[in-house]
C-alpha positions as CSV (number, residue, x, y, z in Angstrom):
1,N,0.2,0.0,0.0
2,I,2.9,2.4,0.6
3,L,4.2,1.6,-2.9
4,K,0.9,2.3,-4.3
5,Y,0.3,5.7,-2.5
6,Q,3.8,6.8,-3.6
7,L,3.0,6.1,-7.2
8,W,-0.2,7.8,-6.9
9,E,1.3,10.9,-5.6
10,Q,4.0,10.9,-8.0
11,Q,1.7,10.9,-11.0
12,G,-0.7,13.6,-9.7
13,Q,-3.3,11.4,-8.6
14,E,-4.4,10.3,-11.8
15,C,-4.2,7.0,-14.3
16,I,-1.4,7.4,-16.6
17,Y,-3.0,5.6,-19.2
18,S,-6.5,7.2,-19.3
19,G,-5.8,10.6,-17.7
20,K,-8.8,9.9,-15.4
21,P,-8.5,11.1,-11.7
22,I,-8.1,8.6,-8.9
23,S,-9.5,9.6,-5.7
24,F,-8.0,8.3,-2.4
25,E,-11.3,6.2,-1.8
26,K,-11.0,4.4,-5.1
27,L,-7.1,3.9,-4.5
28,F,-7.7,2.0,-1.3
29,G,-11.6,1.1,-1.6
30,E,-13.2,-2.3,-1.2
31,G,-13.8,-3.1,-4.9
32,G,-10.2,-2.0,-5.9
33,G,-10.4,-0.7,-9.5
34,V,-6.9,0.5,-9.1
35,E,-3.7,-1.7,-9.8
36,V,0.0,-1.2,-10.0
37,D,1.3,-2.2,-13.5
38,H,4.7,-2.7,-14.8
39,I,5.1,-0.4,-17.7
40,L,7.3,-2.6,-19.5
41,P,6.0,-6.2,-18.7
42,R,8.0,-7.8,-16.2
43,S,7.8,-11.1,-17.8
44,R,9.5,-9.7,-20.8
45,S,12.0,-7.2,-19.2
46,L,12.5,-8.9,-15.8
47,D,12.4,-5.3,-14.3
48,D,10.6,-5.1,-11.1
49,S,12.0,-1.7,-9.8
50,Q,9.8,1.3,-8.7
51,G,10.9,3.0,-11.8
52,N,8.9,0.4,-14.2
53,K,5.8,0.7,-12.2
54,I,2.6,3.0,-12.1
55,V,-0.9,2.9,-10.7
56,C,-3.8,2.7,-13.2
57,L,-7.2,1.9,-13.4
58,R,-8.0,-1.9,-13.8
59,A,-9.8,-1.4,-16.9
60,A,-6.8,0.2,-18.5
61,N,-4.6,-2.5,-17.0
62,V,-6.7,-5.3,-18.7
63,G,-6.6,-3.6,-22.1
64,K,-2.8,-3.2,-22.0
65,G,-2.3,-6.8,-20.8
66,D,1.5,-8.0,-21.4
67,R,2.2,-5.3,-23.9
68,T,4.1,-2.2,-23.8
69,P,2.1,1.2,-23.9
70,Y,3.4,1.6,-27.6
71,E,2.4,-1.8,-28.4
72,W,-1.2,-1.4,-26.7
73,L,-2.0,1.9,-28.0
74,A,-0.4,2.1,-31.2
75,D,-2.4,-0.9,-32.3
76,A,-5.6,-0.1,-30.4
77,Q,-5.8,3.9,-30.3
78,P,-3.2,5.2,-32.3
79,D,-4.5,8.8,-31.8
80,Q,-4.5,8.5,-28.1
81,Y,-0.8,7.4,-28.2
């Protein structure tokens, strides 16, 4: 939870992928909805450092899957990328 809070503060309390705000209540709420994501997939980069992590909304993380942000957005939403 400490890491999640630190990342949330560093990101200006918003989802990096969608740009939507993340409230404190949503960050630590019962239903979740917010996840820590590896920017470069850990399974491919082996990078588990804090510099490779962000907090994002679950829906964005599910959409990204095991891809880099470029692979995900350039394919699915090129205008957003």
